[in-house]
C-alpha positions in Angstrom: -17.3 -10.4 -2.3 -17.8 -8.1 -5.3 -15.0 -5.8 -6.5 -15.9 -2.2 -5.7 -12.8 -0.1 -6.3 -12.5 2.1 -9.3 -8.8 3.0 -8.7 -5.7 1.1 -7.6 -3.6 3.7 -5.8 -1.8 1.8 -3.0 -1.5 -1.7 -1.4 -1.7 -0.1 2.0 -5.4 0.5 1.5 -6.2 -3.0 0.1 -7.7 -5.7 2.3 -6.4 -9.3 2.2 -9.7 -10.3 0.5 -8.9 -7.7 -2.3 -5.4 -8.9 -2.8 -6.8 -12.5 -3.0 -9.3 -11.3 -5.6 -6.6 -9.8 -7.8 -4.4 -12.9 -7.5 -7.2 -15.3 -8.4 -8.2 -13.1 -11.4 -4.6 -12.9 -12.4 -4.2 -16.8 -12.2 -7.2 -17.1 -14.6 -5.8 -14.5 -17.0 -2.3 -16.2 -16.9 -3.8 -19.3 -18.5 -4.7 -17.2 -21.6 -1.0 -16.4 -22.0 -0.2 -20.0 -22.7 -2.7 -20.2 -25.6 -1.9 -19.8 -29.3 -4.4 -16.9 -29.3 -3.6 -14.9 -26.3 -6.3 -12.3 -26.5 -9.7 -12.1 -24.6 -12.4 -9.6 -25.3 -12.8 -8.3 -21.7 -12.0 -4.7 -22.5 -12.9 -4.5 -26.2 -14.0 -1.0 -27.0 -12.1 0.5 -24.1 -9.2 3.0 -24.4 -6.4 2.9 -21.9 -3.8 5.7 -21.7 -0.4 4.8 -20.2 0.8 8.2 -18.9 4.4 7.6 -18.0 6.0 10.9 -16.8 9.0 9.0 -15.4 11.2 6.5 -17.3 10.1 2.9 -17.4 10.6 -0.3 -19.5 9.1 -3.3 -17.8 6.1 -1.7 -16.2 5.2 0.3 -19.3 5.6 -2.7 -21.6 3.6 -5.0 -19.2 0.7 -2.5 -18.9 0.8 -2.1 -22.8 0.8 -5.9 -23.3 -1.9 -6.5 -20.6 -4.2 -3.9 -22.1 -3.8 -5.4 -25.6 -4.3 -8.9 -24.3 -7.6 -7.7 -23.0 -8.4 -6.3 -26.5 -8.4 -2.7 -25.4 -7.1 0.2 -27.4 -3.8 1.6 -26.0 -2.2 5.1 -26.2 1.3 5.5 -24.6 2.6 8.9 -23.6 5.9 9.6 -22.0 7.2 12.7 -20.4 9.4 13.7 -23.2 6.5 13.7 -25.7 3.7 15.2 -23.5 2.7 18.8 -23.0 4.1 18.7 -19.5 7.4 19.6 -21.1 5.7 22.9 -22.1 4.6 23.5 -18.5 1.1 21.9 -18.7 0.0 20.7 -15.2 -0.8 17.1 -14.4 -4.4 18.2 -13.8 -4.8 19.7 -17.3 -3.1 16.7 -18.8 -5.5 14.3 -17.0 -8.6 16.3 -17.8 -7.6 16.5 -21.5 -7.2 12.7 -21.6 -10.5 12.3 -19.9 -12.2 14.7 -22.4 -10.7 12.6 -25.2 -12.9 9.8 -23.9 -10.2 7.6 -22.4 -11.6 4.9 -20.0 -8.6 4.3 -17.8 -5.3 6.2 -17.0 -2.2 4.3 -15.9 0.1 6.9 -14.3 3.7 6.8 -13.4 5.0 10.0 -11.8 8.1 11.1 -9.8 5.9 12.9 -7.2 4.4 10.8 -4.4 0.7 11.1 -4.3 0.2 12.0 -7.9 -2.2 9.2 -8.7 -4.3 10.0 -5.6 -4.4 13.6 -6.6 -5.5 12.8 -10.2 -8.1 10.2 -8.9 -9.9 13.0 -7.0 -10.2 15.2 -10.1 -11.3 12.6 -12.7 -14.3 10.4 -13.2 -12.3 7.6 -14.8 -10.2 4.9 -13.0 -6.5 5.8 -12.2 -4.0 3.1 -11.7 -0.7 3.9 -9.9 2.2 2.5 -11.9 4.7 4.0 -9.4 4.7 7.4 -7.7 8.1 8.5 -6.5 9.4 6.6 -3.6 5.9 6.1 -2.2 4.3 2.9 -3.7 4.3 0.6 -6.8 1.2 -1.5 -6.1 1.1 -3.7 -9.2 4.7 -4.6 -8.6 3.9 -5.7 -5.1 1.0 -7.7 -6.4 3.0 -9.5 -9.0 5.8 -10.2 -6.6 3.5 -11.7 -4.0 1.6 -13.6 -6.7 5.0 -15.1 -7.8 5.8 -16.1 -4.2 2.5 -17.8 -3.7 2.9 -19.6 -7.0 6.1 -21.1 -5.8 5.5 -21.4 -2.0 1.7 -21.6 -1.6 0.6 -19.8 1.6 2.9 -17.1 2.8 1.8 -17.2 6.3 4.8 -17.6 8.6 7.3 -17.6 5.6 10.5 -15.7 6.0 10.9 -13.1 3.3 14.0 -10.9 3.1 14.1 -7.6 1.2 17.8 -6.6 0.6 19.1 -3.3 -0.7 17.9 0.3 -1.0 14.8 0.1 1.1 14.8 3.8 2.0 14.1 5.0 -1.6 12.2 2.0 -2.8 8.5 2.2 -3.7 8.7 -1.6 -4.5 9.8 -2.4 -0.9 6.9 -0.3 0.5 4.2 -2.0 -1.6 5.7 -5.5 -0.8 5.8 -4.7 2.9 2.1 -3.8 3.0 1.1 -6.9 1.0 3.4 -9.3 2.8 2.2 -8.2 6.2 -1.4 -8.8 5.2 -0.5 -12.2 3.8 1.1 -13.2 7.0 4.8 -13.4 6.0 7.7 -12.6 8.4 9.6 -9.8 6.6 13.2 -8.7 7.3 14.6 -5.7 5.6 18.4 -5.5 5.4 21.1 -3.4 4.0 23.4 -0.5 5.1 22.0 1.5 8.0 21.8 4.6 5.8 19.4 2.8 3.5 17.5 0.7 6.0 16.4 3.1 8.8 14.7 1.9 12.0 11.4 3.5 11.0 10.6 0.5 8.8 9.7 -1.3 11.9 6.4 0.6 11.7 5.6 -1.5 8.5 5.8 -4.7 10.7 9.3 -5.6 9.4 12.4 -6.7 11.3 15.2 -4.2 10.5 18.7 -5.7 10.2 22.1 -4.6 9.0 23.7 -8.0 9.5 23.3 -9.9 6.1 24.2 -13.3 7.4 21.7 -13.4 10.2 19.1 -11.8 7.9 19.5 -14.4 5.2 19.6 -17.4 7.6 16.7 -19.8 6.6 15.0 -17.2 4.4 12.6 -18.7 1.9 12.6 -15.7 -0.4 15.2 -13.0 -1.0 14.2 -10.0 -3.0 17.1 -7.8 -4.3 16.6 -4.1 -4.9 18.4 -1.8 -7.2 20.4 1.1 -5.8 18.1 4.1 -6.5 20.7 6.7 -7.7 18.0 8.9 -9.3 16.3 9.3 -5.9 19.4 9.9 -3.8 20.2 13.6 -3.1 23.6 12.4 -1.8 25.6 9.2 -1.7 24.4 7.0 1.1 27.4 4.8 1.0 31.1 5.4 -0.1 30.9 3.4 -3.4 29.2 0.6 -5.4 32.2 -1.5 -4.8 31.9 -1.3 -1.1 28.2 -2.0 -1.2 28.8 -5.1 -3.2 31.5 -6.3 -0.9 29.2 -6.1 2.1 25.7 -6.7 0.7 25.9 -8.1 -2.8 24.3 -11.6 -3.2 26.9 -14.1 -4.3 27.1 -17.9 -4.2 28.6 -17.9 -0.7 25.9 -15.6 0.8 23.1 -17.5 -1.1 24.2 -20.6 0.8 22.9 -19.0 4.0 19.3 -19.1 2.6 16.9 -22.0 2.9 17.9 -24.6 0.4 14.6 -24.2 -1.5 14.7 -20.4 -1.3 13.8 -18.4 -4.4 15.6 -15.3 -5.6 13.7 -12.3 -6.9 14.4 -8.9 -8.4 12.0 -6.3 -9.8 14.5 -5.0 -12.3 16.5 -3.5 -13.8 19.3 -5.6 -12.5 22.7 -4.1 -11.8 24.6 -7.4 -12.4 27.7 -7.7 -10.2 26.4 -5.1 -7.8 23.3 -6.3 -5.9 23.5 -9.8 -7.4 26.0 -12.0 -9.3 25.0 -13.0 -12.8 25.1 -16.8 -12.2 22.5 -16.3 -9.4 20.3 -14.0 -11.5 20.2 -16.6 -14.3 20.2 -19.7 -12.0 17.6 -22.3 -11.1 16.6 -20.5 -7.9 15.8 -17.2 -9.8 12.2 -16.4 -10.5 13.1 -13.0 -12.1 11.7 -13.8 -15.5 8.6 -15.4 -13.9 8.0 -12.0 -12.2 8.0 -10.4 -15.6 5.5 -12.8 -17.1 3.3 -12.6 -14.0 3.4 -8.8 -14.4 1.2 -9.1 -17.5 -1.4 -11.3 -15.8 -1.6 -9.2 -12.7 -2.0 -6.0 -14.7 -4.6 -7.7 -16.8 -6.5 -8.4 -13.6 -6.1 -4.9 -12.3 -7.3 -3.3 -15.5 -10.2 -5.7 -15.8 -11.4 -5.2 -12.2 -10.9 -1.4 -12.1 -12.9 -1.2 -15.3 -16.0 -2.8 -13.6 -15.3 -6.5 -14.1 -15.9 -9.1 -11.4 -13.7 -12.0 -10.4 -16.4 -14.5 -10.7 -17.0 -13.6 -14.3 -13.6 -14.4 -15.5 -13.7 -17.6 -17.6 -10.8 -18.9 -19.6 -11.2 -21.6 -22.2 -8.2 -23.7 -22.8 
C-alpha cells in the first residue's frame, strides 16, 4: 500500500496499515544508526523547520537528529526566539516559513489543534510534535515500536499506563495506537487524573494499582503535568508517590518479563524509583534511540518517500 499522507497530525486518524508502514520504515532506518557513517541521503536538499513554541528537550533533539541523519538542512526555532513573542500569529509565522522555501514544519504548540490549523493553511507537510494535552503522535509511534521490538505482536498483551492520564497527550496517542494494535490497555492513577471518560478510548479505567499491575507485560509511567494543571489534582507529590509511585514491591506485581517505560522527563522518586528506571527491565533509553528512527521514518514518508524504497546497506 503506498503512503499517501502529507501530514502527521494524530494517531487517531491513522490506520493499522499506516502504523505498520511507519514501524517497518523505522526499523530499516534504525539499522543505519548502528553504522560508523549514520547518514543517508533520503532528504538531501530539503529544509526542515522545527518550530517549537513550547519547551522540549527529547522531542526537539530527536527531530533535529533525525533530519540530519536524513541529510536534510535543519532550522530550529523556539518560542523565546520567534516573532510570536512580539505578537505574530501562528498563521503568519507558518506562512513566513513556507515563503522562505522550507519543505516541512515540525510544530510543538501548547494549543490543541494547532498542527491541524496550520496544515489547512500551508502547502507543505506539517508534523505534530505535541499539541497541548491533545496528542503526541511520534511519541505514541516510538513507544509502540519499542513494545513490538521487545514483545513482538501486541495483540492481547496487557499494557498499563500509570499516572497523569487526564493531561497527557502521550497517553492519548498511545491509547489510539495500542487499540489498533490489539493490546488490552488499563489506565490507572488517582480518580482525579484518570476519569471514567477514558473508557471511550477502549481502555479499562482503574484506581487500584495492585489489580491494574497484576500480570501486566508493559507498564508506562507518566510524569505529573504540573504545567497543564489549573489546580492541584491531589494533595501532594508525597501522597501521589505513596499510593501510585512504582517501587520494587509494586514492580513485583507485574509479569516477570514485563518492561518498564517512561516518555521522559522522569521525576525520579516520584512516579518511579531510580533503581527501576535504570534497571534491566527498563527500556527508557531504548525509547530515546527509537525516537530518532521513528522520526526519520515520519519525515521521510511525509516528504513523499515510500516504504518499499527504503534500502539500508550494512
